[in-house]
N, C-alpha and C positions, 0 to 999 in steps of 0.2 A: 503493499500499500504506499508505503513511505516513497519507494523509488518511481512509483507512477507520478506523485505529486512532485518530485523534483525534476522529472522529465517534463511534467507542463510547465512548471517554472522555468525551466531551462528553454522550452521553447517560447515562452512570453518573453523572456530576456533576449533570446536571440532575436525575435522579431522587432523589439524595441530597438535593438543595436544596429539591425538592419535598416530600420526606417531612418534612425538618427545618420548614420554612414550615407545612405542613399539622399536624404534632405541635405546634407554637405554637400554631396557630390553635386547636386543640381543646383544648389546656391551658387557653387562656383563654375559651372557650366553655363548657365543660362547667361549673364552677362556677356560672355565670349561669343555665345550665337546672336545675340541682340548686336553686337559690333559686326560681326562678320555678316548679318543680314542686311544692315545699315550700309555697309561697303558695299555690297552686291547691288541693292537698290540705287545707291547713288551713281556706281559705274554704269548701270543700264540707263539710266537717266542720261547721263552725258554721252553715250553712245548713241541715244535717241535723237539728243539735240542734235548732234553731230551728224547724225543721218539725215534729218531734216534740213539743214544747212548745205549738204552736199545734194540734195535731192529736190530743191525746191520748196521745201516746206512739207513733203510728204512724209506721212508715218511709215514705220517699218510694216510689212506684211506678214513677216514671220520672225523666228528667233535668228535664222540663217541670215536676213538683212541686217539684224543687230551684230552678231557675231563678225561680219567681214568689214563692219564699220572700223575705220583706224581710230584708236582712242585719242581724243586732244591730249596736249601735254599736261594740262591740270584737270584731267580726270582722275578720279580716285583708282587705287590701283585694284585689280582684280587678282583676288589671291587663290581663288580655286579655279576648278574646271567650269565649262560651260555648263555641263549637267548638273554640278553645284548650286550654280547661279540658277538655274531653272528650277530648281528643288526650293529655293527661297524666294523666287520674285516671279509675279505676275504681272503679265503683259496684255493687255488688251489690244488686238491686232485689229479690231474692226471698227477702232474709233474713226470720227471724223477730226482731221487736225484744223481746220478751221472752226469746227463747233469747240473743240479744247481751247483754241485760241482765246475764245471769248468767255470762258470759266475762269474760276479763281482757284489757288493753291489749296484752299481749305476742304474742297469736295472732290479734289481730284483723285480719280480710282484707275486710270489708264494704265500706270505704273505702280504697283504696290507690294510691300513685302507679304511672304506667307508667315505671319506671325508677327510679335513685336519687335520694333527697333527703335532708335533714336528719330529725331527729328531731321526731316531731309527737304522741308519746306522751301528753303533757300533754291535748293537744287530744281524743284519743282517750277518754282517762280522764274529761274534763269531758262528752262525748257519753254514755258507758256509765253515769255518775252520772245524767244526767238519764233516760236509758231505765231505770235501776233505780227511780227516783222515780215514774215514770209507769206502768210497767209492774210494778211491786211486784216487782222482781227480788231475788234472793237477793244482800244485801250483810251486812256484820258486824250481827248483830243484826235481820236482816230476813227476811221469806220472800216467795217468790215468789206471784204470784196464783194459780197452778196448785197449789200447795201450800196456800194459805188454801180453795181450792175442795175440797179433799180434806178439809182440817180440818173443814170445815163440814158435809160430807156424812157423817164419822164419828159414830155414835150417842155 
């Protein structure tokens, strides 16, 4: 009887110890994952910005378009493989860049992390400014290409 009690106690102690070790491991691992994911998101945004500049404001059609784009000198470095980047970043390849040009950074979802990461709003603002410039998006004092076309069609 006493040996069963000890084994149950040992099992409980083992479970508590395992939970403490696992919790400590995750507490150390999570900030690293967040930093990695932030770097990947920022790198992808920089490449999409570069792609838009090289292709008259066009949005990439797929990951291959992003992967073959030469990274600008000031782009955050990509530390992992493209497979790892795809595991951590979502890109909506069906967005209209002219419509994005008229949006703000707060609701931006065209490029986003799969999970939590730090703040990348400044990178989104840079991309949106490029899209506004190249697609004629509405910005303070600007008009979109659609608005320009409508104005030209009016008598």
